[in-house]
C-alpha positions as CSV (number, residue, x, y, z in Angstrom):
1,M,-17.5,-30.4,24.1
2,N,-14.2,-30.3,25.5
3,L,-11.5,-28.0,24.2
4,F,-9.2,-31.0,23.3
5,D,-12.1,-32.6,21.3
6,V,-11.7,-30.0,18.4
7,D,-10.7,-31.7,15.1
8,L,-8.8,-30.2,12.3
9,N,-12.2,-29.2,10.3
10,D,-13.3,-27.1,13.2
11,V,-10.0,-25.1,13.3
12,R,-10.2,-24.8,9.4
13,S,-13.8,-23.4,9.8
14,A,-12.8,-20.9,12.5
15,F,-9.9,-19.9,10.5
16,S,-12.1,-19.2,7.5
17,V,-14.6,-17.3,9.7
18,I,-11.8,-15.1,11.2
19,M,-10.2,-14.4,7.7
20,F,-13.8,-13.4,6.3
21,F,-14.2,-10.9,9.1
22,L,-10.7,-9.6,8.7
23,L,-11.1,-9.2,4.9
24,A,-14.6,-7.5,5.5
25,G,-12.9,-5.2,8.1
26,V,-10.2,-4.2,5.7
27,Y,-12.7,-3.6,3.0
28,V,-14.7,-1.2,5.3
29,W,-11.7,0.5,6.5
30,A,-10.4,1.2,2.8
31,W,-13.8,2.6,1.5
32,S,-14.8,4.5,4.5
33,K,-15.3,8.2,3.7
34,K,-13.0,9.1,6.6
35,R,-10.0,7.7,4.6
36,K,-10.9,9.0,1.4
37,K,-8.8,12.4,1.7
38,D,-5.7,10.3,3.0
39,F,-6.0,7.7,0.0
40,N,-6.5,10.9,-2.4
41,E,-3.3,12.5,-1.1
42,A,-1.3,9.3,-1.4
43,A,-2.6,8.8,-5.1
44,N,-1.3,12.3,-6.0
45,L,2.2,12.0,-4.3
46,P,3.9,11.1,-7.6
47,F,2.6,14.2,-9.3
48,D,3.6,16.6,-6.2
49,E,7.4,16.5,-7.0
50,P,9.0,19.7,-7.8
51,E,9.5,20.5,-11.6
52,Y,13.0,21.0,-12.7
53,P,13.9,22.6,-16.0
54,A,15.4,20.2,-18.8
55,S,19.1,20.1,-18.7
56,T,21.1,21.5,-21.4
57,D,23.7,20.0,-23.4
58,S,26.4,22.0,-21.8
59,T,25.5,20.9,-18.3
60,K,25.4,17.3,-19.4
61,I,28.8,17.8,-20.8
62,K,30.4,19.4,-17.7
63,A,28.8,16.7,-15.6
64,E,30.3,13.9,-17.7
65,K,33.7,15.8,-17.5
66,N,33.7,15.7,-13.7
67,Y,33.3,11.8,-13.5
68,E,36.2,11.1,-15.7
């Protein structure tokens, strides 16, 4: 079989096999135990923001006056 005798169906089959192994590799990488700590840290990032006290009405009024 010559390299130039490849028809479109052979290319499609090769592409499908490559994409399958790529998907399987991403799946294994994402579910590996080595990545669990990093993914847990990333999942908790929204909750790690500093806590700020609620603004009072006086600070809100001062801020609005500064913008006028």
